[in-house]
ROROPA-174649 format. One record per residue (C-alpha): residue in one letter; chain; x, y, z. Coordinates in steps of 0.1 Angstrom, whole numbers, plus 5000, padded with zeros to 4 digits. Example, Ala and Ser with C-alpha at 12.3 -4.5 7.8 and 13.67 -1.06 7.14 Angstrom:
<sites>
{site 'a', 'A', {5123, 4955, 5078}}
{site 's', 'A', {5137, 4989, 5071}}
</sites>
This chain:
<sites>
{site 'm', 'A', {0740, 8640, 1499}}
{site 'k', 'A', {0722, 8664, 1522}}
{site 'a', 'A', {0710, 8684, 1493}}
{site 'l', 'A', {0698, 8653, 1475}}
{site 'i', 'A', {0678, 8640, 1505}}
{site 's', 'A', {0663, 8676, 1510}}
{site 'v', 'A', {0652, 8676, 1473}}
{site 'f', 'A', {0637, 8641, 1476}}
{site 't', 'A', {0619, 8651, 1507}}
{site 'v', 'A', {0602, 8682, 1491}}
{site 'i', 'A', {0591, 8662, 1461}}
{site 'a', 'A', {0576, 8634, 1482}}
{site 'l', 'A', {0559, 8658, 1504}}
{site 'g', 'A', {0545, 8677, 1474}}
{site 'v', 'A', {0533, 8644, 1457}}
{site 'a', 'A', {0517, 8633, 1489}}
{site 'f', 'A', {0496, 8665, 1495}}
{site 't', 'A', {0487, 8663, 1456}}
{site 'l', 'A', {0474, 8629, 1461}}
{site 'f', 'A', {0455, 8638, 1494}}
{site 'a', 'A', {0435, 8663, 1474}}
{site 'q', 'A', {0424, 8637, 1449}}
{site 'a', 'A', {0393, 8616, 1456}}
{site 'd', 'A', {0409, 8582, 1447}}
{site 'a', 'A', {0448, 8585, 1451}}
{site 'g', 'A', {0453, 8547, 1452}}
{site 'f', 'A', {0469, 8525, 1480}}
{site 'i', 'A', {0497, 8502, 1487}}
{site 'i', 'A', {0499, 8469, 1506}}
{site 'i', 'A', {0530, 8459, 1524}}
{site 'g', 'A', {0532, 8423, 1535}}
{site 'r', 'A', {0558, 8398, 1552}}
{site 'g', 'A', {0548, 8363, 1562}}
{site 'h', 'A', {0513, 8361, 1577}}
{site 'w', 'A', {0509, 8399, 1584}}
{site 'q', 'A', {0503, 8428, 1560}}
{site 'l', 'A', {0497, 8465, 1561}}
{site 'e', 'A', {0474, 8484, 1538}}
{site 't', 'A', {0475, 8522, 1536}}
{site 's', 'A', {0470, 8549, 1511}}
{site 'l', 'A', {0496, 8559, 1486}}
{site 'a', 'A', {0494, 8595, 1499}}
{site 'a', 'A', {0499, 8586, 1536}}
{site 'a', 'A', {0529, 8565, 1525}}
{site 'l', 'A', {0546, 8592, 1506}}
{site 'l', 'A', {0538, 8616, 1536}}
{site 'l', 'A', {0554, 8593, 1561}}
{site 'l', 'A', {0583, 8588, 1537}}
{site 'g', 'A', {0589, 8625, 1535}}
{site 'l', 'A', {0586, 8632, 1571}}
{site 's', 'A', {0610, 8605, 1579}}
{site 'a', 'A', {0636, 8619, 1555}}
{site 'g', 'A', {0632, 8653, 1571}}
{site 'l', 'A', {0635, 8639, 1605}}
{site 's', 'A', {0665, 8620, 1597}}
{site 'l', 'A', {0682, 8653, 1585}}
{site 'w', 'A', {0673, 8671, 1617}}
{site 'l', 'A', {0687, 8643, 1637}}
{site 'w', 'A', {0720, 8640, 1618}}
{site 'a', 'A', {0724, 8679, 1623}}
{site 'l', 'A', {0718, 8676, 1659}}
{site 'i', 'A', {0743, 8647, 1663}}
{site 'r', 'A', {0770, 8668, 1644}}
{site 'w', 'A', {0762, 8699, 1667}}
{site 'l', 'A', {0765, 8677, 1698}}
{site 'r', 'A', {0797, 8661, 1687}}
{site 'r', 'A', {0811, 8696, 1680}}
{site 'q', 'A', {0802, 8709, 1715}}
{site 'w', 'A', {0817, 8677, 1731}}
{site 'f', 'A', {0849, 8684, 1713}}
{site 'i', 'A', {0849, 8720, 1725}}
{site 'l', 'A', {0843, 8709, 1762}}
{site 'q', 'A', {0871, 8683, 1759}}
{site 'h', 'A', {0895, 8707, 1742}}
{site 'p', 'A', {0885, 8744, 1748}}
{site 'w', 'A', {0916, 8758, 1733}}
{site 's', 'A', {0929, 8733, 1708}}
{site 'p', 'A', {0952, 8748, 1680}}
{site 'q', 'A', {0923, 8748, 1656}}
{site 'r', 'A', {0901, 8767, 1681}}
{site 'v', 'A', {0928, 8793, 1688}}
{site 'q', 'A', {0933, 8798, 1651}}
{site 'q', 'A', {0896, 8802, 1644}}
{site 'v', 'A', {0893, 8829, 1672}}
{site 'l', 'A', {0924, 8847, 1660}}
{site 'q', 'A', {0907, 8850, 1626}}
{site 'q', 'A', {0874, 8862, 1641}}
{site 'a', 'A', {0894, 8888, 1662}}
{site 'a', 'A', {0914, 8900, 1632}}
{site 'w', 'A', {0882, 8907, 1611}}
{site 'a', 'A', {0867, 8926, 1640}}
{site 'f', 'A', {0899, 8948, 1641}}
{site 'i', 'A', {0898, 8954, 1604}}
{site 'r', 'A', {0861, 8966, 1609}}
{site 'q', 'A', {0873, 8988, 1636}}
{site 'd', 'A', {0848, 8970, 1658}}
{site 'w', 'A', {0871, 8974, 1689}}
{site 'l', 'A', {0845, 8962, 1714}}
{site 'a', 'A', {0836, 8931, 1694}}
{site 'a', 'A', {0873, 8922, 1691}}
{site 'e', 'A', {0879, 8926, 1729}}
{site 'q', 'A', {0849, 8904, 1737}}
{site 'i', 'A', {0863, 8877, 1714}}
{site 'l', 'A', {0898, 8879, 1726}}
{site 'a', 'A', {0890, 8882, 1765}}
{site 'p', 'A', {0882, 8845, 1772}}
{site 'c', 'A', {0913, 8833, 1752}}
{site 'l', 'A', {0942, 8855, 1768}}
{site 'p', 'A', {0950, 8829, 1795}}
{site 'h', 'A', {0951, 8800, 1769}}
{site 'a', 'A', {0968, 8816, 1739}}
{site 'p', 'A', {0996, 8842, 1743}}
{site 'a', 'A', {0992, 8853, 1707}}
{site 'f', 'A', {0959, 8870, 1718}}
{site 'a', 'A', {0978, 8889, 1745}}
{site 't', 'A', {1002, 8900, 1719}}
{site 'l', 'A', {0976, 8911, 1695}}
{site 't', 'A', {0957, 8932, 1722}}
{site 'a', 'A', {0990, 8949, 1732}}
{site 'a', 'A', {0996, 8958, 1695}}
{site 'h', 'A', {0962, 8973, 1694}}
{site 'a', 'A', {0966, 8993, 1727}}
{site 'a', 'A', {0998, 9007, 1711}}
{site 'a', 'A', {0979, 9017, 1681}}
{site 'm', 'A', {0954, 9034, 1700}}
{site 'r', 'A', {0981, 9053, 1719}}
{site 'q', 'A', {0997, 9060, 1685}}
{site 'd', 'A', {1029, 9042, 1697}}
{site 'w', 'A', {1037, 9029, 1661}}
{site 'a', 'A', {1071, 9015, 1671}}
{site 'q', 'A', {1057, 8995, 1699}}
{site 'm', 'A', {1028, 8982, 1677}}
{site 'e', 'A', {1053, 8971, 1651}}
{site 'a', 'A', {1074, 8953, 1677}}
{site 'c', 'A', {1042, 8933, 1689}}
{site 'l', 'A', {1033, 8924, 1655}}
{site 'a', 'A', {1068, 8914, 1646}}
{site 'h', 'A', {1068, 8891, 1677}}
{site 'l', 'A', {1036, 8875, 1667}}
{site 't', 'A', {1040, 8871, 1630}}
{site 'p', 'A', {1065, 8841, 1630}}
{site 't', 'A', {1040, 8819, 1648}}
{site 'l', 'A', {1012, 8825, 1622}}
{site 'e', 'A', {1002, 8810, 1588}}
{site 't', 'A', {1002, 8833, 1559}}
{site 'r', 'A', {0966, 8841, 1559}}
{site 'e', 'A', {0968, 8852, 1595}}
{site 'q', 'A', {0999, 8873, 1588}}
{site 'a', 'A', {0980, 8891, 1560}}
{site 'l', 'A', {0950, 8897, 1584}}
{site 'l', 'A', {0975, 8911, 1609}}
{site 's', 'A', {0990, 8935, 1583}}
{site 'l', 'A', {0955, 8946, 1576}}
{site 'c', 'A', {0950, 8954, 1612}}
{site 'a', 'A', {0981, 8976, 1610}}
{site 'v', 'A', {0967, 8993, 1579}}
{site 'q', 'A', {0934, 9002, 1597}}
{site 'w', 'A', {0954, 9015, 1627}}
{site 'y', 'A', {0977, 9036, 1605}}
{site 'a', 'A', {0949, 9049, 1583}}
{site 't', 'A', {0928, 9060, 1613}}
{site 'q', 'A', {0956, 9083, 1624}}
{site 'g', 'A', {0963, 9095, 1588}}
{site 'q', 'A', {0995, 9076, 1584}}
{site 'm', 'A', {0989, 9067, 1549}}
{site 'g', 'A', {1024, 9059, 1539}}
{site 'h', 'A', {1027, 9033, 1565}}
{site 'a', 'A', {0992, 9021, 1559}}
{site 'l', 'A', {1000, 9016, 1521}}
{site 's', 'A', {1033, 8999, 1530}}
{site 'n', 'A', {1012, 8973, 1554}}
{site 'a', 'A', {0987, 8968, 1527}}
{site 'r', 'A', {1015, 8958, 1502}}
{site 'i', 'A', {1026, 8934, 1529}}
{site 'a', 'A', {0993, 8919, 1534}}
{site 'y', 'A', {0987, 8913, 1497}}
{site 'r', 'A', {1022, 8898, 1493}}
{site 'h', 'A', {1013, 8873, 1521}}
{site 'd', 'A', {0981, 8863, 1507}}
{site 'p', 'A', {0974, 8875, 1472}}
{site 'd', 'A', {0940, 8856, 1471}}
{site 'l', 'A', {0927, 8876, 1501}}
{site 't', 'A', {0901, 8897, 1484}}
{site 'p', 'A', {0899, 8923, 1512}}
{site 'a', 'A', {0937, 8928, 1511}}
{site 'l', 'A', {0934, 8935, 1474}}
{site 'k', 'A', {0906, 8959, 1478}}
{site 'l', 'A', {0922, 8978, 1505}}
{site 'l', 'A', {0956, 8980, 1485}}
{site 'i', 'A', {0938, 8993, 1454}}
{site 'k', 'A', {0919, 9019, 1474}}
{site 'l', 'A', {0951, 9032, 1491}}
{site 'l', 'A', {0970, 9032, 1457}}
{site 'v', 'A', {0943, 9055, 1443}}
{site 'q', 'A', {0943, 9078, 1473}}
{site 'e', 'A', {0981, 9079, 1468}}
{site 'a', 'A', {0977, 9085, 1430}}
{site 'a', 'A', {1000, 9054, 1424}}
{site 'w', 'A', {0985, 9049, 1390}}
{site 'a', 'A', {1011, 9025, 1376}}
{site 'd', 'A', {1006, 9002, 1406}}
{site 'v', 'A', {0968, 9006, 1402}}
{site 'l', 'A', {0969, 8992, 1366}}
{site 'e', 'A', {0993, 8965, 1377}}
{site 'h', 'A', {0967, 8951, 1402}}
{site 'l', 'A', {0935, 8955, 1381}}
{site 'p', 'A', {0938, 8920, 1364}}
{site 'a', 'A', {0937, 8905, 1399}}
{site 'a', 'A', {0909, 8926, 1409}}
{site 'r', 'A', {0889, 8915, 1378}}
{site 'k', 'A', {0898, 8878, 1385}}
{site 'q', 'A', {0888, 8880, 1422}}
{site 'k', 'A', {0858, 8903, 1413}}
{site 'a', 'A', {0869, 8926, 1441}}
{site 'f', 'A', {0849, 8956, 1425}}
{site 'p', 'A', {0820, 8958, 1401}}
{site 'e', 'A', {0832, 8957, 1365}}
{site 't', 'A', {0818, 8992, 1357}}
{site 'y', 'A', {0841, 9007, 1384}}
{site 'l', 'A', {0871, 8987, 1372}}
{site 'q', 'A', {0866, 9002, 1337}}
{site 'q', 'A', {0864, 9036, 1352}}
{site 'l', 'A', {0895, 9031, 1373}}
{site 'q', 'A', {0914, 9019, 1343}}
{site 'q', 'A', {0904, 9050, 1322}}
{site 'q', 'A', {0912, 9072, 1352}}
{site 'a', 'A', {0947, 9056, 1357}}
{site 'w', 'A', {0958, 9059, 1321}}
{site 'a', 'A', {0946, 9094, 1318}}
{site 'a', 'A', {0964, 9104, 1350}}
{site 'r', 'A', {0996, 9088, 1336}}
{site 'l', 'A', {0994, 9105, 1303}}
{site 'q', 'A', {0988, 9139, 1319}}
{site 't', 'A', {1019, 9133, 1342}}
{site 'a', 'A', {1040, 9124, 1311}}
{site 'q', 'A', {1025, 9152, 1292}}
{site 'h', 'A', {1040, 9178, 1316}}
{site 's', 'A', {1070, 9162, 1331}}
{site 'e', 'A', {1081, 9135, 1304}}
{site 'p', 'A', {1070, 9147, 1269}}
{site 'd', 'A', {1096, 9124, 1251}}
{site 'q', 'A', {1080, 9094, 1270}}
{site 'i', 'A', {1044, 9100, 1261}}
{site 'a', 'A', {1043, 9082, 1228}}
{site 'a', 'A', {1058, 9051, 1243}}
{site 'l', 'A', {1033, 9054, 1270}}
{site 'w', 'A', {1004, 9059, 1245}}
{site 'a', 'A', {1015, 9026, 1227}}
{site 'q', 'A', {1009, 9007, 1261}}
{site 'v', 'A', {0973, 9020, 1263}}
{site 'p', 'A', {0947, 8993, 1255}}
{site 's', 'A', {0932, 9001, 1221}}
{site 'e', 'A', {0897, 9000, 1234}}
{site 'l', 'A', {0907, 9032, 1254}}
{site 'h', 'A', {0921, 9052, 1225}}
{site 't', 'A', {0887, 9068, 1219}}
{site 'q', 'A', {0879, 9075, 1255}}
{site 'p', 'A', {0879, 9114, 1259}}
{site 'a', 'A', {0898, 9115, 1292}}
{site 'v', 'A', {0924, 9091, 1280}}
{site 'l', 'A', {0928, 9107, 1245}}
{site 'l', 'A', {0928, 9145, 1255}}
{site 'p', 'A', {0963, 9147, 1271}}
{site 'y', 'A', {0979, 9128, 1242}}
{site 'v', 'A', {0964, 9148, 1214}}
{site 'q', 'A', {0974, 9180, 1233}}
{site 'h', 'A', {1009, 9168, 1232}}
{site 'l', 'A', {1007, 9160, 1195}}
{site 'r', 'A', {0993, 9194, 1187}}
{site 'a', 'A', {1020, 9211, 1209}}
{site 's', 'A', {1047, 9192, 1190}}
{site 'g', 'A', {1033, 9202, 1157}}
{site 'd', 'A', {1018, 9167, 1146}}
{site 's', 'A', {0982, 9181, 1141}}
{site 'e', 'A', {0976, 9156, 1113}}
{site 'q', 'A', {0977, 9125, 1135}}
{site 'a', 'A', {0959, 9144, 1164}}
{site 'e', 'A', {0930, 9152, 1138}}
{site 'a', 'A', {0928, 9116, 1128}}
{site 'l', 'A', {0925, 9105, 1165}}
{site 'l', 'A', {0901, 9131, 1175}}
{site 'r', 'A', {0878, 9126, 1145}}
{site 'a', 'A', {0877, 9087, 1153}}
{site 'a', 'A', {0871, 9095, 1190}}
{site 'l', 'A', {0843, 9122, 1184}}
{site 'n', 'A', {0825, 9099, 1159}}
{site 'q', 'A', {0822, 9073, 1188}}
{site 'h', 'A', {0820, 9095, 1219}}
{site 'w', 'A', {0808, 9131, 1215}}
{site 'd', 'A', {0827, 9153, 1240}}
{site 's', 'A', {0830, 9191, 1244}}
{site 'q', 'A', {0865, 9191, 1254}}
{site 'l', 'A', {0876, 9171, 1223}}
{site 'v', 'A', {0855, 9194, 1201}}
{site 'q', 'A', {0874, 9224, 1215}}
{site 'e', 'A', {0907, 9206, 1209}}
{site 'y', 'A', {0898, 9199, 1174}}
{site 'g', 'A', {0890, 9236, 1168}}
{site 'l', 'A', {0926, 9244, 1177}}
{site 'l', 'A', {0943, 9221, 1153}}
{site 'q', 'A', {0965, 9238, 1125}}
{site 'l', 'A', {0962, 9216, 1094}}
{site 's', 'A', {0978, 9219, 1061}}
{site 's', 'A', {0943, 9222, 1046}}
{site 'a', 'A', {0929, 9255, 1062}}
{site 'q', 'A', {0893, 9244, 1052}}
{site 'q', 'A', {0894, 9209, 1067}}
{site 'v', 'A', {0887, 9218, 1103}}
{site 'a', 'A', {0858, 9240, 1094}}
{site 'q', 'A', {0843, 9214, 1070}}
{site 'q', 'A', {0845, 9186, 1095}}
{site 'l', 'A', {0828, 9209, 1122}}
{site 's', 'A', {0801, 9216, 1098}}
{site 'a', 'A', {0794, 9180, 1091}}
{site 'w', 'A', {0792, 9173, 1128}}
{site 'l', 'A', {0766, 9201, 1130}}
{site 'k', 'A', {0743, 9182, 1109}}
{site 'i', 'A', {0744, 9155, 1136}}
{site 'h', 'A', {0747, 9177, 1167}}
{site 's', 'A', {0727, 9206, 1155}}
{site 'g', 'A', {0718, 9221, 1189}}
{site 'd', 'A', {0755, 9218, 1205}}
{site 'a', 'A', {0763, 9254, 1216}}
{site 'v', 'A', {0801, 9245, 1220}}
{site 'l', 'A', {0803, 9230, 1185}}
{site 'm', 'A', {0788, 9263, 1172}}
{site 'r', 'A', {0813, 9284, 1192}}
{site 'v', 'A', {0842, 9264, 1181}}
{site 'l', 'A', {0831, 9266, 1144}}
{site 'g', 'A', {0826, 9304, 1148}}
{site 'e', 'A', {0862, 9307, 1163}}
{site 'v', 'A', {0877, 9287, 1134}}
{site 'y', 'A', {0859, 9311, 1108}}
{site 'l', 'A', {0871, 9340, 1129}}
{site 'q', 'A', {0907, 9329, 1126}}
{site 'q', 'A', {0903, 9323, 1089}}
{site 'q', 'A', {0888, 9359, 1087}}
{site 'a', 'A', {0855, 9346, 1073}}
{site 'y', 'A', {0837, 9372, 1095}}
{site 'e', 'A', {0802, 9368, 1083}}
{site 's', 'A', {0802, 9330, 1091}}
{site 'a', 'A', {0821, 9336, 1123}}
{site 'l', 'A', {0795, 9361, 1134}}
{site 'h', 'A', {0766, 9338, 1125}}
{site 'w', 'A', {0777, 9307, 1145}}
{site 'l', 'A', {0789, 9328, 1174}}
{site 't', 'A', {0756, 9345, 1177}}
{site 'q', 'A', {0738, 9310, 1174}}
{site 's', 'A', {0760, 9297, 1203}}
{site 'y', 'A', {0754, 9329, 1224}}
{site 'q', 'A', {0717, 9324, 1219}}
{site 'r', 'A', {0716, 9290, 1229}}
{site 's', 'A', {0742, 9290, 1258}}
{site 'p', 'A', {0757, 9326, 1266}}
{site 's', 'A', {0788, 9312, 1281}}
{site 'a', 'A', {0821, 9332, 1291}}
{site 'a', 'A', {0839, 9314, 1263}}
{site 'v', 'A', {0814, 9327, 1237}}
{site 'c', 'A', {0813, 9360, 1251}}
{site 'k', 'A', {0852, 9364, 1247}}
{site 'a', 'A', {0849, 9350, 1211}}
{site 'l', 'A', {0823, 9377, 1203}}
{site 'g', 'A', {0846, 9404, 1220}}
{site 'd', 'A', {0875, 9391, 1198}}
{site 'y', 'A', {0852, 9395, 1167}}
{site 'y', 'A', {0843, 9431, 1176}}
{site 'v', 'A', {0877, 9439, 1182}}
{site 'q', 'A', {0886, 9428, 1148}}
{site 'q', 'A', {0858, 9449, 1134}}
{site 'q', 'A', {0872, 9478, 1154}}
{site 'v', 'A', {0838, 9482, 1173}}
{site 'q', 'A', {0853, 9487, 1206}}
{site 'a', 'A', {0822, 9494, 1226}}
{site 'q', 'A', {0805, 9462, 1216}}
{site 'a', 'A', {0837, 9442, 1223}}
{site 'l', 'A', {0840, 9458, 1257}}
{site 's', 'A', {0805, 9449, 1264}}
{site 'y', 'A', {0810, 9412, 1257}}
{site 'y', 'A', {0843, 9411, 1274}}
{site 'q', 'A', {0827, 9424, 1306}}
{site 'e', 'A', {0798, 9400, 1304}}
{site 'g', 'A', {0822, 9371, 1299}}
{site 'l', 'A', {0841, 9381, 1331}}
{site 'r', 'A', {0808, 9383, 1350}}
{site 'r', 'A', {0799, 9350, 1339}}
{site 'a', 'A', {0832, 9335, 1344}}
{site 'a', 'A', {0830, 9347, 1381}}
{site 'g', 'A', {0795, 9331, 1384}}
{site 'r', 'A', {0776, 9365, 1386}}
</sites>
């Protein structure tokens, strides 16, 4: 209703000023019985708009006066206590200790809960965690779930400030369990899970983070890729027999993302399944060009010895200036003992980007050619470049 009156007021004032600007804006006559009032149309609209605006202002003033009168009559009603408790809790979460103390100070004689919360804060500043937990445990049963979640977030901040990340994560889980719709609790929980590299839990909470728009979508996508890549890397080294089942759980849209795909194709190559690795790498590189995937492609041992070189040569037509691609192609030719082609592409790569890797490859080439002095020269250069000199 308020919004409707405001819109009407703006329209009325706009029309009134427009009519004032005209030479003949018209007029209206208001009559009752033996009396009548004649005025211009613009003046009538202006009066109507001002009256509506004044009515809104008076209504807001009356509501404010009623609220102040209620506060005077009931300075520490349960609703007021709950409101101030939430304000103090948010101040604690922001680590704005002075503001929190200023909010709490007038309420202490009227609300024992505030005294308990202040005691918990004091214990946290003294790093007396047992006493802090005891204070919060005494206070928690008297609060609603939202306030319980806020108190748990206070404990998260106290623990995190002192580097007690395990306790901080535990309290963040408690806060989220108390109130899953409290977005700050979800954000804090995900940040702590990322710090602790609890990637399975991060993935579990991403749908809720998207629903609540806790983070920008681009960050959530990056986090999803990071989590799956980390889980696959862990499985690659510690649970190689489980990595295939884990890969089946990865969303299909991530199958061509280099960071996610790399640990899986490395596992496939190491287990002798280069044919499947080749198909995955080719599909990924056709969508997302990546130097690490190119190097992984060059290491494949396929049934057709020429297939890798042919595919790399085809990509060179698209990525003609890619020094890594040239080096990998030269290394493949060197492995196949196609020495002329190997030297050509390794030299091209060296001229574009003389990296430590291409220096090593050229050293390997000259070793096979039994030109020891040239090989030693490239090996030494490669060591210097690897050391950043």
